[in-house]
C-alpha positions in Angstrom: 11.4 -13.0 -0.7 7.8 -13.6 0.4 6.4 -11.2 -2.2 8.6 -12.5 -5.1 5.9 -14.9 -6.2 3.3 -12.1 -6.3 2.4 -10.5 -9.6 2.8 -6.8 -10.0 -0.3 -4.8 -10.9 0.4 -1.3 -12.2 -2.4 1.4 -12.2 -2.2 5.1 -12.9 -3.0 6.6 -9.5 -2.0 5.9 -5.9 -5.6 6.0 -4.9 -6.5 3.3 -7.4 -3.5 1.1 -6.2 -4.8 1.4 -2.6 -8.4 0.5 -3.6 -7.2 -2.5 -5.7 -5.1 -3.7 -2.7 -8.2 -3.5 -0.5 -10.7 -5.1 -2.9 -8.8 -7.8 -4.8 -7.7 -11.0 -3.0 -5.3 -12.2 -5.7 -1.6 -12.3 -4.9 -0.8 -9.0 -6.6 1.4 -6.1 -5.3 -0.3 -2.9 -6.5 1.8 0.1 -7.5 1.0 3.4 -9.2 2.7 4.8 -12.3 2.0 8.3 -11.3 -0.3 9.1 -14.2 -0.9 8.1 -17.8 2.5 9.2 -18.9 4.2 7.7 -15.8 5.3 4.4 -17.3 9.0 4.5 -18.2 12.0 2.1 -18.4 13.5 3.4 -15.2 10.5 2.3 -13.1 10.7 -1.3 -14.5 14.4 -2.0 -13.5 13.4 -3.6 -10.2 10.6 -5.6 -11.9 12.8 -7.7 -14.2 11.7 -11.3 -14.0 8.3 -10.5 -12.5 4.9 -10.9 -14.1 3.6 -7.4 -14.6 -0.1 -6.6 -15.4 -1.0 -3.1 -16.6 -4.3 -1.5 -15.8 -4.5 2.0 -17.4 -7.6 4.1 -16.8 -10.3 4.2 -19.4 -10.0 6.9 -22.1 -13.0 8.8 -23.2 -14.1 8.4 -26.8 -13.1 12.1 -27.4 -9.6 11.7 -26.0 -6.7 12.2 -28.4 -4.7 9.5 -26.4 -6.0 6.0 -25.9 -4.6 4.9 -22.6 -4.7 1.1 -23.4 -2.9 1.6 -26.7 -0.3 4.0 -25.2 0.6 1.6 -22.3 0.6 -1.4 -24.7 3.1 0.4 -26.9 5.3 1.4 -24.0 5.2 -2.1 -22.5 6.3 -3.6 -25.8 9.2 -1.2 -26.1 10.3 -1.7 -22.4 10.0 -5.5 -22.5 12.3 -5.7 -25.5 15.0 -3.9 -23.5 
């Protein structure tokens, strides 16, 4: 129950989640999606009712996939369900 008031910060890699936990003082529980394509509805079941912040990695200008746009699109679809 103590962590229920904490926000959830989702990043792509486990290493990034660990570094965020070490360097940010905010009340955020950091978790990793397991990669750019790792966001899915199944992983959000236990986060219903929580404030979730997404922090995808930056995409290079040459990349065919824009990480921010992809995660934004997925977040909109998942939040409607």
